[in-house]
C-alpha positions as CSV (number, residue, x, y, z in Angstrom):
1,M,158.8,93.8,152.0
2,S,161.9,92.4,153.6
3,Q,163.5,94.0,156.6
4,E,166.3,95.5,154.5
5,E,163.8,97.2,152.2
6,K,162.0,99.0,154.9
7,P,162.9,102.7,155.5
8,L,165.2,103.3,158.4
9,A,164.3,105.8,161.2
10,V,166.7,107.0,163.8
11,V,165.1,108.4,167.0
12,S,167.0,110.1,169.8
13,G,165.6,110.2,173.3
14,A,163.9,106.9,172.6
15,S,163.8,105.4,176.0
16,S,160.8,107.3,177.4
17,G,158.1,109.9,176.7
18,I,157.5,111.2,173.2
19,G,160.5,109.4,171.8
20,L,159.3,106.1,173.0
21,S,155.9,106.6,171.6
22,L,157.3,107.8,168.2
23,I,159.5,104.8,167.8
24,K,156.7,102.3,168.6
25,Q,154.4,104.0,166.1
26,L,157.1,104.2,163.5
27,A,157.7,100.5,163.9
28,A,153.9,99.9,163.5
29,R,154.0,101.9,160.3
30,G,156.7,99.7,158.7
31,Y,159.9,101.4,159.6
32,R,163.1,99.8,160.8
33,T,164.1,101.8,163.8
34,V,167.2,102.7,165.7
35,G,166.6,104.0,169.2
36,V,169.2,106.3,170.7
37,A,169.3,107.1,174.4
38,R,171.6,106.8,177.5
39,R,169.7,104.0,179.3
40,R,170.9,100.8,177.7
41,D,168.5,98.6,179.7
42,R,165.5,100.4,178.4
43,L,166.8,100.3,174.9
44,Q,167.4,96.6,175.0
45,Q,163.9,96.0,176.3
46,L,162.4,98.2,173.6
47,S,164.4,96.5,170.9
48,R,163.3,93.1,172.0
49,S,159.6,94.2,172.1
50,L,159.8,95.6,168.6
51,G,161.4,92.4,167.2
52,A,163.6,91.7,164.2
53,G,165.0,94.6,162.2
54,H,165.0,97.1,165.2
55,S,168.2,98.1,167.0
56,Y,169.6,100.7,169.3
57,L,172.6,102.8,170.2
58,S,173.3,103.6,173.8
59,L,174.8,107.1,173.7
60,D,174.9,110.2,175.9
61,L,174.6,113.0,173.3
62,T,175.8,115.6,175.7
63,R,179.3,114.0,175.1
64,R,181.1,115.0,172.0
65,A,182.5,111.5,171.4
66,A,178.9,110.0,171.5
67,L,177.6,112.7,169.2
68,A,180.5,112.0,166.7
69,E,179.5,108.3,166.9
70,L,175.9,109.0,165.9
71,C,177.0,111.3,163.1
72,A,179.2,108.6,161.8
73,Y,176.2,106.2,161.9
74,L,174.1,108.7,159.9
75,R,176.9,108.9,157.2
76,Q,177.3,105.1,157.0
77,H,173.7,104.0,156.9
78,R,170.8,104.9,154.6
79,V,168.6,106.8,157.0
80,S,165.2,107.9,155.7
81,L,164.0,109.7,158.8
82,L,165.9,111.4,161.6
83,V,164.0,112.3,164.8
84,N,165.8,114.7,167.0
85,N,163.9,114.2,170.2
86,A,166.6,114.0,172.9
87,G,166.6,117.0,175.2
88,F,166.1,118.0,178.8
89,G,164.9,121.0,180.8
90,S,165.4,122.4,184.3
91,Y,162.9,124.4,186.3
92,G,164.1,127.2,188.6
93,E,166.4,130.2,188.6
94,F,168.8,130.4,185.6
95,A,172.0,130.5,187.7
96,A,171.1,127.2,189.4
97,S,170.3,125.3,186.2
98,P,172.6,122.8,184.4
99,C,172.9,125.3,181.5
100,T,175.9,123.9,179.7
101,D,174.8,120.3,179.3
102,M,171.3,121.5,178.4
103,L,172.5,123.7,175.6
104,N,175.0,121.1,174.4
105,L,172.2,118.6,174.0
106,N,169.2,120.8,173.0
107,V,171.1,123.1,170.7
108,E,174.6,122.0,169.6
109,A,173.8,118.2,169.3
110,L,170.6,118.9,167.5
111,A,172.2,121.3,165.0
112,T,175.1,119.0,164.4
113,L,172.8,116.0,163.7
114,C,170.6,118.1,161.4
115,H,173.7,119.2,159.5
116,T,175.1,115.7,159.1
117,F,171.7,114.2,158.1
118,L,170.9,116.8,155.5
119,Q,174.3,116.3,153.9
120,E,173.3,112.7,153.2
121,A,169.5,113.1,152.7
122,R,167.8,112.2,149.5
123,A,164.4,113.2,147.9
124,G,161.6,111.7,150.0
125,D,163.6,111.8,153.3
126,A,162.4,113.6,156.4
127,L,163.8,115.3,159.5
128,L,161.6,115.8,162.6
129,N,162.9,118.2,165.3
130,V,161.1,118.2,168.7
131,A,160.8,121.7,170.1
132,S,158.2,122.9,172.6
133,A,155.3,125.3,172.8
134,L,157.7,127.3,175.1
135,A,159.7,128.0,171.9
136,F,157.4,130.9,171.2
137,V,157.6,132.7,174.6
138,P,160.2,133.8,177.1
139,A,159.8,131.5,180.1
140,P,161.1,132.7,183.5
141,Y,162.2,129.7,185.6
142,A,162.8,127.7,182.4
143,A,164.8,130.4,180.7
144,A,167.5,128.3,179.0
145,Y,165.2,125.5,178.1
146,A,162.7,127.9,176.4
147,A,165.5,129.7,174.6
148,S,167.0,126.4,173.4
149,K,163.6,125.4,171.9
150,A,163.3,128.8,170.3
151,F,166.5,128.0,168.5
152,V,165.1,124.6,167.4
153,A,161.9,126.2,166.1
154,S,163.7,128.9,164.2
155,L,166.2,126.5,162.7
156,S,163.6,124.0,161.7
157,D,161.4,126.6,159.9
158,A,164.3,127.8,157.9
159,L,165.4,124.3,157.0
160,W,161.8,123.5,155.9
161,Y,162.0,126.3,153.4
162,E,165.5,125.5,152.2
163,Y,165.0,121.8,151.5
164,R,161.4,121.6,150.3
165,A,162.5,122.2,146.7
166,K,164.7,119.0,147.1
167,D,161.6,117.1,148.4
168,I,163.4,116.7,151.8
169,Y,160.8,117.4,154.5
170,V,161.6,119.2,157.7
171,L,159.0,119.4,160.5
172,C,159.1,121.0,163.9
173,L,157.0,119.4,166.6
174,C,155.9,121.8,169.3
175,P,154.0,120.0,172.1
176,A,152.8,121.7,175.2
177,A,153.0,119.8,178.6
178,T,153.1,116.1,177.9
179,V,152.8,113.2,180.3
180,S,156.4,111.9,180.7
181,E,159.3,111.8,183.0
182,F,160.5,115.2,181.8
183,H,158.8,117.4,184.3
184,H,159.9,115.4,187.4
185,R,163.4,115.3,186.1
186,A,163.3,119.0,185.4
187,G,162.4,119.7,189.0
188,R,158.6,120.2,189.0
189,K,157.3,119.4,192.5
190,S,153.7,118.6,191.6
191,K,153.1,115.1,190.1
192,S,149.7,116.1,188.7
193,S,149.2,115.4,185.0
194,A,146.0,117.4,184.7
195,G,145.6,119.1,181.4
196,M,148.6,117.3,179.8
197,Q,148.6,115.5,176.5
198,S,149.6,111.8,176.3
199,A,152.9,111.1,174.6
200,D,151.0,108.7,172.3
201,E,148.7,111.5,171.1
202,V,151.7,113.8,170.5
203,A,153.4,111.1,168.5
204,R,150.3,110.4,166.5
205,L,149.9,114.0,165.5
206,A,153.6,114.3,164.5
207,L,153.4,111.2,162.3
208,Q,150.2,112.4,160.7
209,A,151.9,115.7,159.8
210,L,155.0,113.8,158.5
211,H,152.7,111.7,156.3
212,Q,151.0,114.9,154.9
213,R,154.3,116.7,154.3
214,R,152.6,120.2,154.2
215,Q,153.2,122.3,157.3
216,A,156.5,123.5,158.7
217,S,155.5,123.0,162.3
218,V,152.7,121.3,164.3
219,L,151.4,122.5,167.6
220,T,149.7,119.6,169.2
221,S,147.4,121.2,171.8
222,S,145.1,124.2,172.4
223,R,147.5,125.4,175.1
224,G,150.4,125.5,172.7
225,K,148.2,127.4,170.1
226,L,147.2,129.9,172.8
227,L,150.9,130.6,173.7
228,Y,151.7,131.1,170.0
229,A,148.8,133.6,169.6
230,L,149.7,135.5,172.8
231,A,153.3,135.8,171.7
232,R,152.1,137.8,168.7
233,L,149.3,139.8,170.4
234,L,150.8,140.9,173.7
235,P,153.5,143.5,174.3
236,R,156.8,141.7,175.2
237,R,157.0,143.1,178.7
238,L,153.4,142.0,179.5
239,L,154.1,138.6,178.0
240,V,157.2,138.0,180.1
241,Q,155.3,139.1,183.3
242,M,152.4,136.8,182.5
243,M,154.8,133.8,181.8
244,G,156.7,134.5,185.0
245,K,153.5,134.0,187.0
246,V,152.4,131.0,185.0
247,M,155.8,129.3,185.3
248,R,156.1,130.0,189.0
249,R,152.8,128.2,189.6
250,W,153.7,125.4,187.3
251,I,157.0,124.4,188.9
252,T,155.6,124.2,192.5
């Protein structure tokens, strides 16, 4: 198969963590890839390591002009898979968090990209949205982040139903704590990665689910599955109190 015949995958947040693992594994599975992130130097290095047929777009998707540029790319190119992985969080009290930029990226940019991609998508195409296990629970000290991921999970599940009759597959990826730069940048003081999944494992499970094209969402760890179960079993007040204690310990 020539480079031009390979399916094209666009992956946001591709310079580190889950996005980096996803783009490497997609390339290994025969996709041409376009990595999207802010850090041009990392994208250049990644593109060189993947070889011919792989490219990148250095864009800060919290900025409307950059988001419009990526939407234009999706309209102009035949994209078979869009991975909305770009996002960030902030640990601590809500009033001290960078709420506007976070919601612009985690909610508005993701919804806009989903909307644009699905207008152009054809049978056989796929959309992968990265949420979080925190999508299922209120999370004091990560309040806006968890709420933004609840939006992603709800939107993705609804889109899975709407587009399955058209053979366009929508999948929501819900990892729990994963080894990456995310937690340090979000303000977690501890550098311990005990109990976390590797980004490579999360990416492998995501691509396995994409290949099977059956489920609307995939929880990648036992911790995530426990949160999902507790959200349905516990009274809301008790759940919030429990999560407040868990998150307070987690961020220190």
